[in-house]
OpenMM code with the backbone's topology and positions (N, CA, C; nanometers):
from openmm import Vec3, app, unit

residues = "MET CYS ASP GLY ASN LEU ILE ASN GLU ILE ASP VAL GLU SER ILE ILE GLU SER GLU TYR PRO ASP VAL ALA VAL LEU GLN ASN GLU CYS LEU SER PHE CYS GLY LEU CYS ALA ILE LYS PRO TYR ALA LEU VAL ASN ASN THR ARG VAL PHE ALA HIS THR PRO GLU GLU ALA LEU ASP LYS ILE ARG THR LYS ILE GLU GLU GLU LEU ALA VAL TYR ALA ASP".split()
positions = [
    Vec3(10.8320, 8.0796, 18.5992),
    Vec3(10.8979, 7.9715, 18.5294),
    Vec3(10.7993, 7.9111, 18.4299),
    Vec3(10.8517, 7.8676, 18.3148),
    Vec3(10.7706, 7.7963, 18.2165),
    Vec3(10.7468, 7.6531, 18.2634),
    Vec3(10.6291, 7.6011, 18.2347),
    Vec3(10.5993, 7.4626, 18.2680),
    Vec3(10.6932, 7.3648, 18.1972),
    Vec3(10.7341, 7.3956, 18.0739),
    Vec3(10.8172, 7.3049, 17.9960),
    Vec3(10.9660, 7.3278, 18.0108),
    Vec3(11.0046, 7.4100, 18.1031),
    Vec3(11.1437, 7.4493, 18.1223),
    Vec3(11.2259, 7.3360, 18.1825),
    Vec3(11.3514, 7.3288, 18.1411),
    Vec3(11.4440, 7.2280, 18.1949),
    Vec3(11.4678, 7.2424, 18.3452),
    Vec3(11.4440, 7.3607, 18.3989),
    Vec3(11.4668, 7.3816, 18.5428),
    Vec3(11.3703, 7.2975, 18.6261),
    Vec3(11.2607, 7.2550, 18.5668),
    Vec3(11.1604, 7.1770, 18.6397),
    Vec3(11.2041, 7.0344, 18.6694),
    Vec3(11.3267, 6.9998, 18.6342),
    Vec3(11.3808, 6.8689, 18.6726),
    Vec3(11.3977, 6.8598, 18.8247),
    Vec3(11.4059, 6.9756, 18.8898),
    Vec3(11.4090, 6.9811, 19.0365),
    Vec3(11.2887, 7.0638, 19.0820),
    Vec3(11.2481, 7.0494, 19.2057),
    Vec3(11.1299, 7.1184, 19.2571),
    Vec3(11.1674, 7.2570, 19.3086),
    Vec3(11.1956, 7.3469, 19.2146),
    Vec3(11.2399, 7.4815, 19.2486),
    Vec3(11.1350, 7.5538, 19.3322),
    Vec3(11.0097, 7.5368, 19.2970),
    Vec3(10.9028, 7.6063, 19.3686),
    Vec3(10.9068, 7.5751, 19.5185),
    Vec3(10.9105, 7.4498, 19.5548),
    Vec3(10.9141, 7.4115, 19.6969),
    Vec3(11.0422, 7.4573, 19.7642),
    Vec3(11.1547, 7.4440, 19.6953),
    Vec3(11.2839, 7.4829, 19.7529),
    Vec3(11.2864, 7.6320, 19.7829),
    Vec3(11.2526, 7.7141, 19.6842),
    Vec3(11.2584, 7.8601, 19.7013),
    Vec3(11.1566, 7.9066, 19.8045),
    Vec3(11.0335, 7.8550, 19.7967),
    Vec3(10.9317, 7.9008, 19.8906),
    Vec3(10.9606, 7.8567, 20.0342),
    Vec3(11.0330, 7.7457, 20.0539),
    Vec3(11.0703, 7.7062, 20.1898),
    Vec3(11.1877, 7.7891, 20.2412),
    Vec3(11.2807, 7.8253, 20.1538),
    Vec3(11.3973, 7.9044, 20.1952),
    Vec3(11.3638, 8.0526, 20.2092),
    Vec3(11.2696, 8.1013, 20.1283),
    Vec3(11.2323, 8.2426, 20.1265),
    Vec3(11.0801, 8.2531, 20.1375),
    Vec3(11.0257, 8.2488, 20.2590),
    Vec3(10.8803, 8.2492, 20.2762),
    Vec3(10.8103, 8.3720, 20.2180),
    Vec3(10.8814, 8.4823, 20.2017),
    Vec3(10.8210, 8.6038, 20.1468),
    Vec3(10.8230, 8.6078, 19.9945),
    Vec3(10.8784, 8.5043, 19.9318),
    Vec3(10.8903, 8.4993, 19.7860),
    Vec3(10.7864, 8.4024, 19.7304),
    Vec3(10.7180, 8.4456, 19.6268),
    Vec3(10.6208, 8.3594, 19.5592),
    Vec3(10.6798, 8.3110, 19.4275),
    Vec3(10.6654, 8.1827, 19.4011),
    Vec3(10.7104, 8.1243, 19.2754),
    Vec3(10.5862, 8.0991, 19.1908),
    Vec3(10.5858, 8.1536, 19.0703),
    Vec3(10.4731, 8.1387, 18.9793),
    Vec3(10.5154, 8.0590, 18.8577),
    Vec3(10.4312, 7.9668, 18.8162),
    Vec3(10.4588, 7.8907, 18.6955),
    Vec3(10.3543, 7.9263, 18.5908),
    Vec3(10.3995, 7.9440, 18.4676),
    Vec3(10.3131, 7.9750, 18.3547),
    Vec3(10.3344, 7.8721, 18.2459),
    Vec3(10.2392, 7.8633, 18.1560),
    Vec3(10.2573, 7.7739, 18.0422),
    Vec3(10.3706, 7.8217, 17.9537),
    Vec3(10.3830, 7.9528, 17.9380),
    Vec3(10.4877, 8.0076, 17.8509),
    Vec3(10.5239, 8.1474, 17.8976),
    Vec3(10.6532, 8.1782, 17.8951),
    Vec3(10.7006, 8.3122, 17.9299),
    Vec3(10.7444, 8.3903, 17.8063),
    Vec3(10.7193, 8.3348, 17.6893),
    Vec3(10.7454, 8.4001, 17.5605),
    Vec3(10.8922, 8.4237, 17.5300),
    Vec3(10.9796, 8.3383, 17.5801),
    Vec3(11.1202, 8.3391, 17.5404),
    Vec3(11.1418, 8.2130, 17.4582),
    Vec3(11.0803, 8.2122, 17.3420),
    Vec3(11.0730, 8.0926, 17.2575),
    Vec3(11.2084, 8.0245, 17.2412),
    Vec3(11.2096, 7.8976, 17.2739),
    Vec3(11.3287, 7.8162, 17.2560),
    Vec3(11.4215, 7.8127, 17.3754),
    Vec3(11.4263, 7.9184, 17.4556),
    Vec3(11.5197, 7.9224, 17.5683),
    Vec3(11.4887, 7.8115, 17.6683),
    Vec3(11.3607, 7.7848, 17.6922),
    Vec3(11.3257, 7.6840, 17.7925),
    Vec3(11.3667, 7.5435, 17.7497),
    Vec3(11.3834, 7.5211, 17.6205),
    Vec3(11.4255, 7.3895, 17.5717),
    Vec3(11.5777, 7.3755, 17.5705),
    Vec3(11.6479, 7.4880, 17.5816),
    Vec3(11.7943, 7.4873, 17.5723),
    Vec3(11.8613, 7.4962, 17.7091),
    Vec3(11.8110, 7.5858, 17.7950),
    Vec3(11.8739, 7.6101, 17.9252),
    Vec3(11.7677, 7.6215, 18.0338),
    Vec3(11.7999, 7.5758, 18.1532),
    Vec3(11.7120, 7.5995, 18.2663),
    Vec3(11.7126, 7.7489, 18.2989),
    Vec3(11.5942, 7.8073, 18.3127),
    Vec3(11.5900, 7.9495, 18.3448),
    Vec3(11.4625, 7.9850, 18.4193),
    Vec3(11.4642, 8.1046, 18.4775),
    Vec3(11.3475, 8.1614, 18.5438),
    Vec3(11.3574, 8.3126, 18.5330),
    Vec3(11.2467, 8.3771, 18.5565),
    Vec3(11.2459, 8.5225, 18.5673),
    Vec3(11.2383, 8.5573, 18.7152),
    Vec3(11.3263, 8.6448, 18.7588),
    Vec3(11.3229, 8.6952, 18.8959),
    Vec3(11.3015, 8.8457, 18.8838),
    Vec3(11.1804, 8.8887, 18.9169),
    Vec3(11.1414, 9.0295, 18.8989),
    Vec3(11.1747, 9.0778, 18.7582),
    Vec3(11.1353, 9.0001, 18.6591),
    Vec3(11.1506, 9.0302, 18.5167),
    Vec3(11.2943, 9.0274, 18.4661),
    Vec3(11.3854, 8.9713, 18.5422),
    Vec3(11.5233, 8.9531, 18.4973),
    Vec3(11.5449, 8.8046, 18.4706),
    Vec3(11.5914, 8.7709, 18.3502),
    Vec3(11.6176, 8.6310, 18.3175),
    Vec3(11.7395, 8.5805, 18.3933),
    Vec3(11.7246, 8.4675, 18.4570),
    Vec3(11.8333, 8.4004, 18.5288),
    Vec3(11.8416, 8.2611, 18.4685),
    Vec3(11.9570, 8.2277, 18.4095),
    Vec3(11.9704, 8.0974, 18.3445),
    Vec3(12.1089, 8.0406, 18.3651),
    Vec3(12.1207, 7.9092, 18.3412),
    Vec3(12.2478, 7.8395, 18.3623),
    Vec3(12.2491, 7.7126, 18.2778),
    Vec3(12.3542, 7.6345, 18.2937),
    Vec3(12.3681, 7.5098, 18.2177),
    Vec3(12.2925, 7.3930, 18.2803),
    Vec3(12.2774, 7.3949, 18.4135),
    Vec3(12.2083, 7.2863, 18.4822),
    Vec3(12.0998, 7.3457, 18.5719),
    Vec3(11.9979, 7.2675, 18.6072),
    Vec3(11.8958, 7.3167, 18.6993),
    Vec3(11.9535, 7.3588, 18.8347),
    Vec3(12.0509, 7.2838, 18.8845),
    Vec3(12.1120, 7.3171, 19.0138),
    Vec3(12.1868, 7.4497, 19.0079),
    Vec3(12.2593, 7.4716, 18.8993),
    Vec3(12.3314, 7.5980, 18.8825),
    Vec3(12.2320, 7.7130, 18.8683),
    Vec3(12.1244, 7.6907, 18.7969),
    Vec3(12.0209, 7.7943, 18.7824),
    Vec3(11.9593, 7.8265, 18.9180),
    Vec3(11.9333, 7.7244, 18.9981),
    Vec3(11.8778, 7.7453, 19.1316),
    Vec3(11.9712, 7.8307, 19.2155),
    Vec3(12.1014, 7.8048, 19.2099),
    Vec3(12.1981, 7.8870, 19.2837),
    Vec3(12.1945, 8.0318, 19.2370),
    Vec3(12.1836, 8.0532, 19.1068),
    Vec3(12.1774, 8.1897, 19.0533),
    Vec3(12.0464, 8.2582, 19.0914),
    Vec3(11.9386, 8.1814, 19.0974),
    Vec3(11.8103, 8.2364, 19.1410),
    Vec3(11.8205, 8.2807, 19.2863),
    Vec3(11.8812, 8.1979, 19.3696),
    Vec3(11.9015, 8.2354, 19.5103),
    Vec3(11.9802, 8.3657, 19.5211),
    Vec3(12.0870, 8.3783, 19.4427),
    Vec3(12.1694, 8.4994, 19.4444),
    Vec3(12.0870, 8.6211, 19.4047),
    Vec3(12.0081, 8.6075, 19.3004),
    Vec3(11.9253, 8.7190, 19.2532),
    Vec3(11.8200, 8.7554, 19.3570),
    Vec3(11.7600, 8.6564, 19.4209),
    Vec3(11.6626, 8.6839, 19.5264),
    Vec3(11.7291, 8.7598, 19.6405),
    Vec3(11.8473, 8.7159, 19.6799),
    Vec3(11.9211, 8.7846, 19.7875),
    Vec3(11.9470, 8.9302, 19.7502),
    Vec3(11.9857, 8.9551, 19.6257),
    Vec3(12.0093, 9.0921, 19.5787),
    Vec3(11.8812, 9.1742, 19.5866),
    Vec3(11.7709, 9.1155, 19.5444),
    Vec3(11.6413, 9.1854, 19.5468),
    Vec3(11.5983, 9.2137, 19.6902),
    Vec3(11.6131, 9.1164, 19.7794),
    Vec3(11.5730, 9.1358, 19.9180),
    Vec3(11.6608, 9.2373, 19.9898),
    Vec3(11.7864, 9.2474, 19.9506),
    Vec3(11.8781, 9.3428, 20.0131),
    Vec3(11.8338, 9.4869, 19.9910),
    Vec3(11.7656, 9.5109, 19.8811),
    Vec3(11.7158, 9.6454, 19.8525),
    Vec3(11.6154, 9.6895, 19.9587),
    Vec3(11.5397, 9.5931, 20.0133),
    Vec3(11.4357, 9.6242, 20.1098),
    Vec3(11.4781, 9.6030, 20.2550),
    Vec3(11.6010, 9.5603, 20.2754),
    Vec3(11.6500, 9.5374, 20.4129),
    Vec3(11.6714, 9.6707, 20.4833),
    Vec3(11.6628, 9.6660, 20.6120),
    Vec3(11.6828, 9.7897, 20.6923),
    Vec3(11.8216, 9.8392, 20.6862),
] * unit.nanometer
topology = app.Topology()
chain = topology.addChain("A")
for resn in residues:
    res = topology.addResidue(resn, chain)
    for name in ("N", "CA", "C"):
        topology.addAtom(name, app.Element.getBySymbol(name[0]), res)
């Protein structure tokens, strides 16, 4: 996630890391998607952009994407 991203209105890092202990949340100064962070809350989940209109909606989409990624490694 970008430091200046609108998604940072909520503490996504703590929420995701508490719900998914095997997932690491990394924050960078810039993810090089110029302008997107000022327009929509977004994050990269395994190099896939996940974005929405509100931080809460983005968080829900991030959870969905994480679940999809984890399902690949499930038994």
